Structure formats: structure tokens, C-alpha cells
N, C-alpha and C positions, 0 to 999 in steps of 0.2 A: 478188944471186944467193944469198947466205947466207940472207936473209930468206925468199926463195922456197923454198929447200930445207927450212928449218925448218917453214914452214907446210905444205909438201907432206908431210913426215915426220909432222907432227902430224895432218894430215887422214888420212893413210894409217893411222896408228895408231888413230884414232877409227873409221875404216871397219872395221878388223880387229876391234876390240872390238864394234862393232855386229853384224857377221856372227856372232861367237861367241855373243853374247847371243841373237840370233835363232835360231841353231841349237839352243841350250839350251832356249829356249822351245818350239820345234817339237818337240824331243825329249821335253820334259816333258809336253806336251799329247797327243801321239799314243800315249804309253805304249810306244813301240818305239825301238830303237836297236841299236847294235853294241857289243860289248866289245872289249878290246884284241886278242883272238884272232879278231875278225871274226864271232863268233857273234851271232845275233839275240837281243836282250834284249827281254823284255816285262814289263810291270807289270800287276798286277791286285789284286783283293781276294780274300782267302781266304774261301770260302763254307762249307767243311766240312773238318774235321780228322778223318781216318780213324783215325790212330794217331800215335805219336810221331815218325814219319818220313815220313808221307804225307798230303797235303792236296789239295783242289780249289781252283783259282785261276780266278776269273771275269775275263776280259779285257774291254777296252773295247768290243769288237765283239760282246759277249754270248755268246762261246763259253767253255766251261769246259775246262780241261786239268787232268789229274791230275799232281801233282808228287811224285816220290820223291826225297827229299832226298839229295844226294850225300855220300858219305863216312861215313855212319852207318847203324847198324841198331839200332832201338829195340825194346824188349820187345814180343813178340807178344801178342795178346789172350789173356787168361787167365794170362799170366806175371806174376810180381811186378813191380811198378812200371809195368805197362802203362798203367793208368788215370792214374797220376801223370804219366807222360811225355806222354800225350795231352792232359791238362789243361794242362801247361806250354806245349805247342805252341799250344793254343787261346788261352791267356793272352798269349803273345808276339805272335800274329798278329791278335788282336781289334782291329778298327777300324784295321788297318794296310794300307798298300799294300806289296806284296811284288814284288821284281824277280827274274826268273830268266832263264837262258839256255835257248834252245830247241835247243841243238846235239846233245843225246844223248837217246835213248829206249831203254827196256829191252824185253825180250821181251813184256811185257804192255801196251805202248803208253804207258807212263807216261814223262813227261819226267823225266830224271835230272839234277838241277841243284843247285848251291848256291843259296841263297835269301837275298836281302838285304832287310832292313827299311829304311825311309826314313832311319833314324838311322845307317845303316851297319853295324849288327850283322848277322852271318851266322848263320842259324838252326842249321845243323849244329854250329857251334862252341858256340852257346848250349846246345844239348841235351847235348853231351858235357861241357861245363863244369859243368852241373848234375848230372852223373852219371846221366843218364837215357837214355843211348845208348852203344853201343860204336862205336869207330872200325872201320869195315868194311874192314880191311886187305886182304882178298882182292881188293877192287875199287878200292881207293883208297890212294895212298901219300903223302898230305898229312902232312908232318912236324908241322905245327901241331896237327892233329887228334890225332895220336899223342901229342904232348906234353900236350895238354889232357886226354886220357884218363888218362895216368899221374898227372897232377896230381889229377884227381877220385878216382882209386883211392887215392892216398896220403892224401887228405883224408877218405876214406870218405864221399863225397857220393853221395846217391841210391842206386842199386842196388849200389854198391861197399861199402855197409854189410855186405852178405852176404860171407862169406869167399870163396866161389867161385860167383858167380852163373852160371846157365846161359845160354849165348849163344843168341840167337834163331835163328841158322842151324842150331844143333844141334837146337833144339826143332822147327823146321820139318822137318828130316831125320827125326826120330823120329816126327813126325806122319804123314809120307809112308809110314812103315813100319807105320802103323796104330795107333800108341799115342795115347791121349788125354792131355791135360795132367796129370790126376791121376796116371796111370800113370808119366808121365815124371818127375814130381817125387818119386814114391815110389821109383823106381829110381835116379835120377841126382841128385836134390836133396840138399841138405845134411842 
């Protein structure tokens, strides 16, 4: 009886391992899955970086979705560090598979998501760590992002070299009021 139970337990364990491996393989090859919150996860290749917090992701079914990275706001076009932020995001995503959650969309139809590289790094954190994005506290309460922003400020990395860099949400607001970038920096810049 004991020998039977040991073999049964061993075979059951092997069966469980086989099912787990099979599920992982299926998950890896279809590029889709669910995260712990039950959100649909997809993987794809970045085909275009628009700026330091927005990019296009090509999925395995040849559809492209626009991703607005969750938790951050990078410099707007024409702002100091805009090109540097865009270049860093291009460098981080070049030849990489990126995984995102499809659970949230903004008013412009962009998917708002954290973005994970295959090595486990999360792109919003990488941009803030480099000092090339603000933690977008108005829409995100991630304590790790807040701590990374403080760390970048104290180390004077990226845009934090400036004493008081203009935040992109302020620049967008002034642009909506009809000001151009030059006027904004003449009036509000350092």
C-alpha cells in the first residue's frame, strides 16, 4: 500500500508539473494571459516611440495599440529633456518584447498600463529612476514611483538638474490657453 501511494503521489506531482509547464508554454506562445488582478495581459514589439511616456505596440495578431505608460508624465515635445526621454524609451524598448495589461484606457483610446520588459524591468520606474519623467500623482498613488522620483531629485538626475523644472501638465495647460513653448519658458521658466 505504501509503495502504491508513493508512486501515485510521485505520478500526481509529475502530472502537475507537466500541466504547469504546458500552461506556461501556451501562455508564452500566444502572447496573452491574465495577471493576478484578472486583467488581460498582452505582449508585443514596440514599433514606434512617440515620446517619453507613449509608444505603439504591435501584437501577434498584427494589430497595433497605443500605450500611455501608467504613473508617469514625461516632458512634452519642445520641453527640456523631451528628446532625451524619448531616446531613453527607444533605447529601453529596442528589440524587446513588452508586456502590458489591457484593463485601462484613457479618453484618447490609449491603453494606460505599466509596461514590463522580458527581464522584469518596468518602464515607468526606469524613466523616473533616470530622472526623465515625473510621478503623475494626480492619477497614480504608487509609493515606489514616488520614492524613485525623490531619489532622482536628490541625485539631480535628468530633468532634476534644473532647480524647478516645469511640469508637463502645467505646460499643456498653458498651451491650451494659447501660449507657445517659447512664451511659456520666458514667463515661467527659470
